C-alpha positions as CSV (number, residue, x, y, z in Angstrom):
1,X,-23.1,-27.8,-12.4
2,X,-22.0,-26.1,-15.7
3,X,-18.5,-26.5,-17.0
4,X,-17.8,-22.8,-16.4
5,X,-18.8,-23.0,-12.8
6,X,-16.9,-26.3,-12.3
7,X,-13.7,-24.8,-13.9
8,X,-13.9,-21.8,-11.5
9,X,-14.7,-23.9,-8.4
10,X,-12.1,-26.7,-8.9
11,X,-9.1,-24.4,-8.3
12,X,-10.8,-22.8,-5.4
13,X,-11.5,-26.2,-3.7
14,X,-8.0,-27.3,-4.4
15,X,-6.6,-24.1,-2.8
16,X,-8.8,-24.6,0.3
17,X,-7.7,-28.2,0.7
18,X,-4.0,-27.2,0.4
19,X,-4.5,-24.4,2.9
20,X,-6.1,-26.8,5.4
21,X,-3.2,-29.2,5.1
22,X,-0.7,-26.4,5.5
23,X,-2.4,-25.0,8.5
24,X,-2.6,-28.5,10.1
25,X,1.1,-29.1,9.4
26,X,2.0,-25.7,10.9
27,X,0.0,-26.3,14.1
28,X,1.6,-29.7,14.5
29,X,5.1,-28.3,14.0
30,X,4.3,-25.5,16.4
31,X,3.2,-28.0,19.1
32,X,6.2,-30.2,18.5
33,X,8.7,-27.3,18.7
34,X,7.4,-26.2,22.1
35,X,8.0,-29.7,23.5
36,X,11.3,-30.2,21.8
37,X,12.8,-26.9,22.7
38,X,11.0,-26.6,26.1
39,X,9.7,-23.1,25.2
40,X,8.0,-21.2,28.0
41,X,4.4,-20.2,27.7
42,X,5.2,-16.5,28.0
43,X,7.5,-16.8,25.0
44,X,5.5,-19.1,22.7
45,X,2.1,-20.3,23.9
46,X,0.7,-23.6,22.9
47,X,-1.9,-23.8,20.1
48,X,-4.5,-24.8,22.7
49,X,-3.8,-21.7,24.8
50,X,-4.1,-19.4,21.8
51,X,-7.4,-21.0,20.8
52,X,-8.7,-20.6,24.3
53,X,-7.5,-16.9,24.4
54,X,-9.3,-16.3,21.1
55,X,-12.7,-17.6,22.4
56,X,-12.3,-16.0,25.8
57,X,-11.7,-12.6,24.2
58,X,-13.8,-12.8,21.0
59,X,-16.1,-10.1,22.4
60,X,-13.5,-7.4,21.6
61,X,-11.3,-9.3,19.0
62,X,-14.1,-9.4,16.4
63,X,-15.0,-5.7,16.7
64,X,-11.3,-4.9,16.5
65,X,-11.1,-7.0,13.3
66,X,-13.9,-5.1,11.7
67,X,-12.2,-1.8,12.4
68,X,-8.9,-3.0,10.9
69,X,-10.7,-4.4,7.9
70,X,-12.5,-1.1,7.3
71,X,-9.3,0.9,7.5
72,X,-7.5,-1.6,5.2
73,X,-10.2,-1.8,2.6
74,X,-10.8,1.9,2.6
75,X,-7.1,2.6,2.1
76,X,-6.9,-0.1,-0.6
77,X,-9.9,1.3,-2.5
78,X,-8.3,4.8,-2.3
79,X,-5.1,3.3,-3.7
80,X,-7.0,1.9,-6.7
81,X,-8.7,5.3,-7.5
82,X,-5.5,7.3,-7.1
83,X,-3.4,4.6,-8.7
84,X,-5.6,4.5,-11.8
85,X,-5.6,8.3,-12.1
86,X,-1.8,8.6,-11.8
87,X,-1.1,5.7,-14.1
88,X,-3.4,7.2,-16.8
89,X,-1.6,10.5,-16.5
90,X,1.8,8.9,-16.8
91,X,0.8,6.8,-19.8
92,X,-0.5,9.8,-21.8
93,X,2.2,12.3,-20.7
94,X,5.8,11.2,-20.8
95,X,6.8,14.6,-19.2
96,X,4.6,14.1,-16.2
97,X,5.7,10.4,-16.0
98,X,9.3,11.6,-15.6
99,X,8.2,13.9,-12.8
100,X,5.8,11.6,-11.0
101,X,7.7,8.3,-11.1
102,X,10.8,9.4,-9.2
103,X,8.6,11.0,-6.6
104,X,6.6,7.8,-6.1
105,X,9.9,5.8,-5.8
106,X,11.2,8.2,-3.2
107,X,7.9,8.1,-1.2
108,X,7.8,4.3,-1.4
109,X,11.4,4.1,-0.1
110,X,10.6,6.2,2.9
111,X,9.9,4.2,6.1
112,X,6.2,4.4,6.6
113,X,6.5,4.3,10.4
114,X,8.4,7.6,10.1
115,X,5.4,9.1,8.3
116,X,2.9,7.9,10.9
117,X,3.3,10.9,13.2
118,X,2.7,13.2,10.2
119,X,-0.5,11.4,9.2
120,X,-1.7,11.6,12.8
121,X,-0.9,15.3,12.9
122,X,-2.8,15.9,9.6
123,X,-5.7,13.3,9.9
124,X,-6.0,12.9,13.7
125,X,-6.0,9.8,16.0
126,X,-9.1,8.3,14.4
127,X,-9.5,5.9,11.5
128,X,-8.5,8.4,8.9
129,X,-4.8,8.3,9.8
130,X,-4.9,4.5,9.6
131,X,-6.7,4.6,6.2
132,X,-3.9,7.0,5.1
133,X,-1.2,4.6,6.3
134,X,-2.9,1.7,4.5
135,X,-3.1,3.8,1.3
136,X,0.6,4.8,1.5
137,X,1.8,1.2,1.7
138,X,-0.6,-0.2,-0.9
139,X,-0.8,2.4,-3.7
140,X,2.8,2.0,-5.2
141,X,2.3,-1.5,-6.7
142,X,-1.2,-0.4,-7.9
143,X,0.3,2.6,-9.8
144,X,3.3,0.7,-11.2
145,X,1.3,-2.3,-12.4
146,X,-1.6,-0.3,-13.8
147,X,0.8,2.0,-15.7
148,X,2.6,-0.9,-17.2
149,X,-0.7,-2.6,-18.2
150,X,-2.0,0.6,-19.8
151,X,1.2,1.1,-21.7
152,X,1.8,-2.4,-23.0
153,X,-0.9,-2.5,-25.6
154,X,-0.6,-4.1,-29.1
155,X,0.6,-1.3,-31.4
156,X,-1.5,-2.9,-34.3
157,X,-4.6,-2.7,-32.2
158,X,-3.9,1.0,-31.4
159,X,-3.4,1.7,-35.1
160,X,-6.7,0.0,-35.9
161,X,-8.5,2.2,-33.5
162,X,-6.8,5.3,-35.0
163,X,-8.0,4.2,-38.4
164,X,-11.5,4.1,-36.9
165,X,-11.0,7.6,-35.7
166,X,-11.7,6.6,-32.1
167,X,-10.8,9.3,-29.6
168,X,-8.6,8.9,-26.6
169,X,-11.5,8.2,-24.3
170,X,-12.9,5.4,-26.5
171,X,-9.5,3.9,-27.0
172,X,-8.9,4.0,-23.3
173,X,-12.2,2.3,-22.4
174,X,-12.2,-0.3,-25.2
175,X,-8.4,-1.1,-25.5
176,X,-6.1,0.2,-22.8
177,X,-8.3,-0.5,-19.7
178,X,-9.3,-4.1,-20.6
179,X,-5.7,-4.8,-21.6
180,X,-4.4,-3.5,-18.3
181,X,-6.7,-5.6,-16.1
182,X,-4.4,-8.6,-15.7
183,X,-1.5,-6.4,-14.6
184,X,-3.8,-4.4,-12.4
185,X,-5.0,-7.5,-10.6
186,X,-1.4,-8.5,-10.1
187,X,-0.8,-5.2,-8.4
188,X,-4.0,-5.5,-6.4
189,X,-2.9,-8.9,-5.0
190,X,0.3,-7.3,-3.8
191,X,-1.3,-4.2,-2.5
192,X,-4.2,-5.7,-0.5
193,X,-2.2,-7.6,2.1
194,X,0.2,-4.6,2.4
195,X,-2.8,-2.4,3.1
196,X,-3.7,-4.5,6.1
197,X,-0.2,-4.3,7.3
198,X,-0.4,-0.5,6.9
199,X,-3.6,-0.3,9.0
200,X,-2.1,-2.4,11.7
201,X,1.1,-0.3,11.8
202,X,-1.0,2.8,12.2
203,X,-2.9,1.2,15.1
204,X,0.5,0.3,16.7
205,X,1.6,4.0,16.7
206,X,-1.6,5.6,18.0
207,X,-5.0,4.1,18.3
208,X,-7.7,3.0,20.8
209,X,-9.3,0.4,18.5
210,X,-8.3,-2.2,15.9
211,X,-6.3,-5.4,16.1
212,X,-3.0,-3.5,16.2
213,X,-4.1,-1.7,19.3
214,X,-5.2,-5.1,20.9
215,X,-1.8,-6.6,20.1
216,X,-0.1,-3.7,21.8
217,X,-2.3,-4.0,24.9
218,X,-1.8,-7.7,25.1
219,X,1.9,-7.3,24.7
220,X,2.1,-4.7,27.5
221,X,0.3,-7.2,29.9
222,X,2.5,-10.1,28.8
223,X,-0.5,-12.0,27.4
224,X,1.4,-13.8,24.7
225,X,-1.5,-16.1,23.9
226,X,-3.7,-13.1,23.1
227,X,-0.9,-11.6,21.0
228,X,-0.7,-14.7,19.0
229,X,-4.5,-14.9,18.7
230,X,-4.7,-11.4,17.3
231,X,-1.8,-11.9,14.9
232,X,-3.3,-15.1,13.6
233,X,-6.6,-13.4,13.1
234,X,-4.9,-10.7,11.0
235,X,-3.2,-13.4,8.9
236,X,-6.4,-15.3,8.4
237,X,-8.3,-12.2,7.4
238,X,-5.5,-11.3,4.9
239,X,-5.6,-14.8,3.4
240,X,-9.4,-14.7,3.1
241,X,-9.4,-11.3,1.4
242,X,-6.7,-12.4,-0.9
243,X,-8.7,-15.5,-1.9
244,X,-11.8,-13.3,-2.6
245,X,-9.6,-11.0,-4.8
246,X,-8.3,-14.0,-6.7
247,X,-11.9,-15.3,-7.2
248,X,-13.0,-11.9,-8.5
249,X,-10.0,-11.9,-10.9
250,X,-10.9,-15.3,-12.3
251,X,-14.5,-14.2,-12.8
252,X,-13.6,-11.0,-14.6
253,X,-10.7,-12.4,-16.6
254,X,-12.3,-15.6,-17.8
255,X,-11.1,-14.6,-21.3
256,X,-7.5,-14.9,-20.4
257,X,-5.8,-18.2,-21.3
258,X,-5.0,-20.3,-18.2
259,X,-1.3,-20.5,-19.3
260,X,-0.9,-16.8,-19.0
261,X,-2.4,-16.5,-15.5
262,X,0.0,-15.9,-12.7
263,X,0.6,-18.7,-10.2
264,X,-1.4,-18.1,-7.0
């Protein structure tokens, strides 16, 4: 195994081991709390009951997971495209930045549940409205971090490219975009879990598929073990996707000094 592969694999293995220990500790505390506080099964089911509910209902939990992941990843991808476009406009046009940024802040401060009926009215009851909800929740950190990364470029480096008579497009591709990648990935790591939350919220409001819908159905039938199973499945999927994103970041940003990398 090469040193480069080993340097990338070691943090990943360490993170997995830490996650396993934390999960084991959480399950143990969960089981102990039920016994100590004498919690009823309809309030907090045992870990064993949740595990059994998962395997007994996996025939529709897995398809529901794929629907939620599709909605989340589509909304997240859309936030990257729109976020990069808006961030580029704001960096190159201070006037438009002054117009766009307050609007983004106002939209981000608006309760997204209040916008769900509007999205359903515009995009229908299908997956499109859930993709829209995932996008609305996730694109703000992408825009802000990308704009900051594109703007915070070494002035001497920009002057050097001006001396070379490099145009805006070449300067953007060779200087601004590579410089912004660390900040962009910081935004991505915030946005991706939020996108999953957005998709689930959309499924809560109006849907006939997805994990959010399954949680609502299980709640309405007082199946607390199935509710917990679906919620845990959402959490595990979010954690796995976050880990994949961190791995992609480490592969693409091998040039960045380890001391500058954000803690994960």
